[in-house]
N, C-alpha and C positions, 0 to 999 in steps of 0.2 A: 670118404677116405682121405687121409691127410697126404699132401704132396710135398715132398721136401723142396727146399729152395733150389738145390742143385738141378732137380728135374725141371723146375719152372724156368730156370735160366736158359734152357734149351728151347723155350717157346717164345717166339718173337712177339713184340707188342706194337705191331704196325699201326701207324696213325696217331699214336699217343704223342702229345706235345709237352715238352718240358721247358719251362722258363728258368734258365740257369743264371743266377746272380753270382758273379765272381768277386769275392772280397779281396782286400789287400793283405796278402801274406805270402811268404815264400812257398807255401803249399799250392799256390796258384799254378805252379809249374806242372802239377798233375792234371790240370783241367783239360788240356788237349787230349790226353789219353781217355779221360772220362767221356768227352764228346765223341771220340771214336767208338767207344763201347756202346754208347746210347744210339748212335747212328747205325751201328752194326746190329742192334736189336730192333731196327725199324722205327725208332722214335725220331721225331723232329725236335730240334733244339734251337731255342731262341736265346742268344747270349745277351746278358746285361753286364757291362763292365763298369765297376766303380772307379772313381778317380785313383784310389789307392791300389786297386787291382791292376790298373794300367801300368804300375811301376814294376810288375812282375810278369806280365804277359801282354801281348799286343792285340789290338782290335783285328788286325789283318789275320793273325794266326787263328783266332776264334772264328772269324767270319769264313775263312777258307774251309776249316774243318766242319763247321756247322752248316755251311751252304746258305747262310742267311746273314743279313746285316746285323751288326753289333750295335746295341743301344747303350748310350753313355750319359747323355744329358737330359735333365728334366725339362729344360726350356728350349728344346729343339723345335723351331717353328714349323719344320716340315711335318712333324708328327703331332705336336701338341695342338695344332690347329684343329685336329679332330679328337682332342683329349686322349692322346696316344697312351698315356700311362694307365688310364682306366682300361683301355682295350687290351693292352699287354697283360695286365693283371688278371683279366677274365678269360683270355683266349686259350691259356694253357690248361692242361689236365693236372699239372703238379708244378709247384714252385720249389726250386732247389737252391739253397745258398751254400756255396762251397768255393773257397773256405769261408766259414762263418767266423769272423773275427770277434774279439771281445766288444769292439765298438759297434758292430752290426747287431750283435745280440742285445747290447744295452739299448740301442735304438728300438729294436723290436719290442723289448720288454716295456719300454717307456712310451711306445706309441708315437715316436718321432717320425717326421717325414720331411727331411730337409734336402734330399737328393732323389734321384730317380729310383735307386734300389729301395730305400726305406719307404718311399711313397708307394711303390708297387706292393710291398709287403703289407702295408696298411690298407691298401685298396682292394686286395685280392679276396675272392670268395672261395678260393681253392685251398686244398691242403698244402702245407709248407713243411719241407724237410730241410734240416740244417746239418752241415758237417763241420763242427767246431774245429778250429785250429789256432793255437796261440802258445805262448811261452807257458811252461808248467806253473810258474808262480801266478801268472794272470789267470790260468784256468782254475787254480785252487783258491783264488781270492774270494772272500765271502760275497763280494758284489757280483762276481760272475756266477757263482753258484746260486745266488739269490735270483739273478736274472734267468738262469737256466730253469730253476724250479717254477718260476712264473710262466715261462714259455711253455713248459710241459703242461702246466695246468690249463693253458690256453689251447692245448691240442696240437702244439708244434711237435713234429716228429724229429728225432735225432739219430745220427749214426756217428759212432766214435765219440771222443777222440781215442787214438791208440797211445800206448806208451812207447818211448824210445828216445834216441838221441835227438836233440834239438839243433837247429841251425846255429843257435846262440851258444852251443857247447854244453847246455844243461841236459839232464835226463829226467824223464817222467811222463805223465799223461799230458797230452796237448797236441800230438801229431795228428794231422787230418787223416781220416780213414783212407785206405787205399781205394783207387777208382773201382776195383771189382766189388769191394764191400759197399760202396756208395750205390753202384748199379743194383746190387741185391736189395738195398733198402728202398731204392726208387721203385723197383718192381713190386716189393711188398706194399708200398704206399699206393701204387696204382691199382694193385689188386683189390684194395679196400677203398678205392677212390670214391669221391663224392664231394659235393661242396662243403666247405667248412662253415658250420652254422655259427652265426655271430650272436653276441649277447643281445637280448637276455635269454636266448634259447640255447646257448652253447652247451653242448654235451660232448665230452670226450669219449671216443670209442672205448667200450669195455676192454680192459686188459685181463690177461688170464688169472692174475691173483687179486683182482678187484674184489673187495669185501673180505679178503683173508687177512688174518693177523699172524705175523711171524716175529718171533723173538730171536735176535742175533746177539751173541756175546762176542766181545772182541778185545784185543790188546792183552797186555800182561796184567798180573796183579802185583801189588807191592805189599809185602808183609814186614811190618816194622821190627827192627832190632832195638833201636832207640829213636829219639826224635829226628835224627839226621841220617840214619842208616836203615837199609831195608834189604830183604831178599827179593830178587826179581829174576827175569829172564830177558832174552834178547828180542822178544816179539815187538814189532813196530805197530801192530794193529792194522797194517795195510790190507791184508787179505779179508779180515772181518769187515772192515769199512767198505771195501769194494763189494762184498756180498750184500751188505745192507743196501747199498745204492742200487745194485742190480735188482734186488727184490722190490724195492721202491719203484723202479722203472717199470716193473711188470704189474704195478697196481696195488701191491701189498701195503698194509699198514704195518710199519716196522717199529718194534720196540728195540732200540739199540743200546745194549748194556755194555759200556766200555770201561776198561781199566785205563791207567795213565798211558795212552798211546802216543806215538810220535807223529801221527797224521791227524788232520782235523776230521771231525765227524761229518758225515754227509748231510746236506740239506734235505729237508722233507721227511725226516724220520724223528721219532720220539727218542731223544737222547737221555740216557740215565747214566750219570758218571759215578763210578765207584773206585775204590782203591784196593781193598782186600778181597780175598776169596769169600769170606763170610758175607761181606756187603754185596758181592755179586750174586751169591745164592739168594739173599733176601730180595734183591731187585728182580731177579727172574721170577721168584714166587709171586711178587706183587704184580708182575706183568701178565701172569696167567689169568684166564685161559688163552690158548693160542692154537692155531691150526698146525703150525710147524715151529720147531726150535732148532736153530743152527748154533751149536756150541763151538764157535771158532776161537774163543779166548784161550790163551796159554796160562791157565790157572796154576798158581804155585801149589805143589802137593803138600807142603808143610808150612807151618807158621811158628814163630817164637812165642812160647807161652810166658816167658819171663822178660818180655821187652822192658827196657829201662825207661823211666820217665824223664831222665836227663841223659845227655850225651855221655857215653861210656869213656873212661879215661884209662890210659895205661897205668898200671900200678908198679912198674919197675921190675916185676918178677919175670917178664919175658913170656908169660903164659897168657893165651887168649882167654877171654871171659867164657864161662860155661853157659852155653845156650841150651835151654830146654825146648825141645821141639814137640809139636803135636800135629797130627794129620788134619789137613783142611777138609771141609765137606767136599764130597765128590758130586759136583753139580750135574754132570752128564748122567751118571748112574741114577741119581735121585730123580731127575726129570724123566728118564727112560722107564723108571719103575713106578711112576705115579699111577694111581688107579683111575678115578673118574676124570681128573684134569690132565691126563697125559696128552700132549699134542699128537695128532695123527701121524706126523713124521718127525722123528728126532734124528738130527745129523750131528755126529761127533767129529772131532779132529784128532789125529795122531801124528805128533811130530817125533820122528824116530831118527836114530843115527846108524842103525844096522837092522838087517832082516825086517825091512819096513812092512812088507805085505804080511808076513807071518805075525808080527807083533800087532799090527792093526786088525787083522782078522780075529785074533784072540781077544783084543780089546772090545770089538763089536759084540762078541758073545758075552764077555764078562759084564759089560756095562748095560747090555739090553737095548742098545739103540738100533735104529733101522739101517743107517748108513754110517760109514766112517770115511772121512777124507784124509788120506795118509800122505805124508811127504817125508823126504830125506832132508833133514836140517843139519847134516854134517857141515862143519865150517867150510869145507872145500866147495860146497854147492852154492853158497852165497844166498840161499833162499830165505833164511830167517833174517828179517830186517832188510831184505832186498826187494827189487821191483818185480821179479819173476817167480814162478812156482812150477813145480812138476809134481803132479799128484796122482795117486791111485785111489779110485773110488771103490770102496769095499761095500758090497751089498749081500743079501742072502744068496744072490746068484753067483757071487764070486768077485774077484778083483777085475777092475777095468782101468788100465793105464792110460793117462792122458799125456800128450806131449808137453814139453816145457813151453810156457807162454807167459805173457804178462798177467799179473794178478787180477786186473779187471776182466780179462778174457776168461780166466778160470771162474770168476764170480758169475759172469753172464751165462756160462754153460751150466754151472751148478744151479743158478736161479731158474733156468729153463727146465732143468730136470725136476726141480722141486715143484714148479708149476704143473708140469705134466703129471706128477704123482698125485698132487692134490686135486686136479680137475679131471 
């Protein structure tokens, strides 16, 4: 019988020891609360404070709350006389890095060991959980995403980051997960605890979508009018991108078919870039077969059949050019009605401006898909092109409203539901 995390949190984990490495970031102010939560669950906490971390919290604070000495230097003669960094790295049941800065993640991915924290991480034979925290641009930088993919491939567990306002004044993903979320991730990690096997025997624990193939479409399509003008919509591609990343994190092989989006494609997926609806349809067909298809792209319904080969010019008449329109292929309906190659689960999206549930329910029946993720994209909501979403999941059982939340959070919930459906 499956037990939900909320129930597990009521069960103490007495005697479990967490080695807590505190990185240098403003999010370190949340660490005292995390220590309180861990101690309240019966866990012992051994703090390791980096030099940068000491700029945001103090050894005294961490020591008083943890009830243990704080470790800071690699060359402390009182501990290193007995090879203390090896003992520290092996004595814990779990190693947690919070906040995990871009620098710490880079050191971990590169196998560097030039201070106590990085040496512990390289020497440990226990599972490691990181809670990333950094500026949104640093988080989205290809180097950080490349390091993240490498760490995940090495079996490193992650929690967060969340989206929100940054201390620097910017907005986006990069905020460290809340202490309660980190506690939940620590409990999950300890529930499946065991030594981390090192190369050449390294094997990552199976994830629920391991061995599954999922196609995700994302972003808008651009339908040319002439070489410089096109028909498009306001989709940024943020939700589809987040869904692809969440499915990847659950172990799926993701074919990510994206139009000209405003956000970078996630690392660790097969990226197929397209421009028009017809190109997207062909790319989806080439990616089949698949276990599931998530049609999150905002595909243009029509295209211009008499698109000009040269830029159109005003002719002085005051009349606009006559554009001949044709309907684009309906990719969602086509995939849903495939015979032998139809994915087991087909998920469509419905961006509406009124009567959202009614329109989406009708769309699910007309298209023949299994689920529809519907949302209100009226300008006042700020959802299309924004960082948050408020969706209603339409299934054969009826509508299910989800609260407004960041698009990565929507993606994680949807990916979890997909994994449950497929497994």
